[in-house]
Residue, then its C-alpha position, 0 to 999 in steps of 0.5 A: m127519666a129526670t127526677n120530679v122535684a117536687s115529688l122531694s119536697v119535704p111537708e113543712e111540718i116533717a121539715a120544722a120537726v128535724i130542723l128547728p132548734e125549739s123541736y129538738e126539746s120534744f126530742e121522741t115526740v116529735t123529731l123521731p117520728a119525722a125522721a122515721w117518717l122520713r127514712e120511711n118515705m124520701p130519705v133524700g128529700r127536698a126543704e125549703v124551711p122559713g128562714y133558712d136556704p134551702l137544704w136536701i135532708l138526709s135521714r138514713h144510715a146508708e145515703i148520711s154514711e154515703v155523704l160522709k166519707d167522700a170530702k171530695r165531693f162535698h165539703n163542710a164550709d165552703f158554707n157554715p157547716i152548722l146549722e144555723t138560719r140565713s140570718s145568723d149567718d149573715f150576721t157571721r160572715s158582717i164580723n168575719g170579712g164575708s166568711t162563715r168560718i169565725f172558730d178554727s176547728m177541722s169541723y171549718m175545713d176541707p181537703p188540703e186543710h183538713p189532712s194536714y191537721r189532722k195528720v199531726l193530732a192523730k197519734k195523740f189520740e190513739p186507743s193504745v195512747v189513751r190505754a197508757e197515758y189516760e186511762e189511771r187517770f181517768r179511773q181515778l177521777a171516775v172513783e173519786l167523784v162516785e164516792e163525793f154522789m154516795s154521800i147524796e141520800g135518795e133523790c137527786d139530778f143524775i145530770a146536775d149532780f154527777a154526769t156532768h162532773y165528770p167530764v169537766r174534770v176529765t175534760m180540764s185534767l188533759i187540757g191543763v185546766p187549773p179547777e178555779d177556771h172549771m166552772r167557767m169552761l163548763t159556763l161557756t160550754k153552755e153558751f157555745f152550743g145552747g145560744a136558742d135555749p133560754d136557759t142558757q141564752r146570754e140575755e143581751f141576745k135574748g129575742l134577737d134573730d140570729a142570738p145563736a150565731r152571737q152568742w157563737a161568736a161570743a163564747t168562740a172569741e172567750f175561748q181562743s181569749f182563754f186559751q191563747e193565755l193559757r198557752e202563755q203560762r205553759a209556754i213559761a212553766p209546761e206541765d205534762d198535757l195538751t195545752t203545752f203539746a199545743n205549745t211545743l209540738l203542734t207543727t206541720e212540716g216543721s213551722p209551727w202552728p199559728d197560734r188561731i189553729k192551737n187555740s181552736f184545737l184547745a176550745t174544741i176538745a173542751p165543749a166537744g169533751i164536755d157536752t157531748t159527753v154528759s150526754a151520752i152518760a145520762s142517756g145511758m143512765h135514762g137508758m136503763i131506767r126505760y128499759p130495766d131488764q138492761w139494766s139488770l142485765v148489765k149489773e150481772r154481766p159486767e162484761l156488757i159495758p162496753g156495748l153499754v157505751n156504744e148504745s148509750l152514743r147510738w141511742a143519744t146522738p148528742t151531735k143531732t146535724f152537720m152540714r155538708n155542700a156538694t162541690s160540683d153535680t152530683s147524686i145521692g141515693g139516686v136523686p141528682v142534686m147540683a153543685m154548691d146545695r146545702i145538705v143536712n145530715l142527721l146523725f140522728s136518724g141515721n142512729r135510728d135505721a132499722e136496717v143497720f139497727p132492728d128496732p132500732d127505738r129499745f135501749d138493747i146494750t147487746r146489740n153491736a152498736t159500732r157502726h153508730l154515727s155518734f162520733g160522725f164518719g170519714a175524714h172528720r171522725c171525731l178525734g175523741q173517739h175514744i177517749a169519750t168511749t174510755e171514760m165512759r167505759i171507766l165511770f159505767e165500770e164503777l157506779l155501778p156496783r154502787l148501785r142496787s136501784v135507779e127509778l125517774v122522780g120526773e119528767p127528764q127536760r131536753e136541750r132546745s136545739s139542732l146542734v148539739s143537745g140531750l137531756k138538761t135533767l134526770p131527775i132520780r131516785f137510787q138506793k145504793a148497794 
């Protein structure tokens, strides 16, 4: 029996709540309820949001996982892997030879290109390598930052005054970016993901329909230029960092990677390592404030900190969405999907699926949250996941013993983005232990 496509049409207000960047500023009151409606009523639904290409919206863990794990049936980059408006994609094509691939990161790659690059990098990011090469460095940076934080009295913005600084120092240390360039990298990171947010949108792009794409292109070009120059410096004076690694070891079958691929590798680590980790750290603190029993529990039982890390990642889902497209006529969850149809995977919604995470809106560090989708799933699962979880675990291990209590002193604000977004501010009052 043919499926009635009209019966799979997502209501306009529901589609807008999970597609439009501005909806994510009201994540808990607008976006999450809309995602819950989709999971219950239309887990695979067709949406036509003004200004966007027609989309299939996936909201349940099962269907999202099905798509993300099958790199043959579903491609990343026949179209833009980032959810953008039609005008933004048109702008990118206009300056990029008709392609939306303006950035040579692995998110823009499909087989056979993607696995040929990924397998070269995979060993550098294995858990054993992270423990042996990075854990001591992360610990030292965490101890230094917590000590600085203890000089603050009473009230602060946990994000601006603490959570932002640790991922910046960790990520820049890994890449080998000198301290005098840390703020430049932070600013570029905010601009990279924040093209739709008035607080991070560049003045020259304000008011333009394609502002996010223009800003993405500008930030990408600056990242590329910065890392090309840094790699040239390392060619003269190598150091123990990922920039030197990119120069000397990134080859496939004996052939060095092109400069643009090496630069994109480094330019992927910089914003991904900063913004997503800041979001998860801040979400963890916010969760413990919202659920004081969880604060008390982890204070009494520090061995639960790894659970705190996974639950923070699930609850925050820093990367909210990622796109795929069908490569041929197929079906998802029993729903027919045509070749080249575009699909938006609501990763945050999969992380709130009660079939996988009972009582999903509750912050619970004792739950088994290891199946969260915050690092993606399948072939494109985040290479830096073990770095992120290790640095978060170490930071909480150093911070929590130094705090007696934490409470909110104002309403947190959220970023405006359907790609990478989270808390923008987290005003707190704390007492030292």
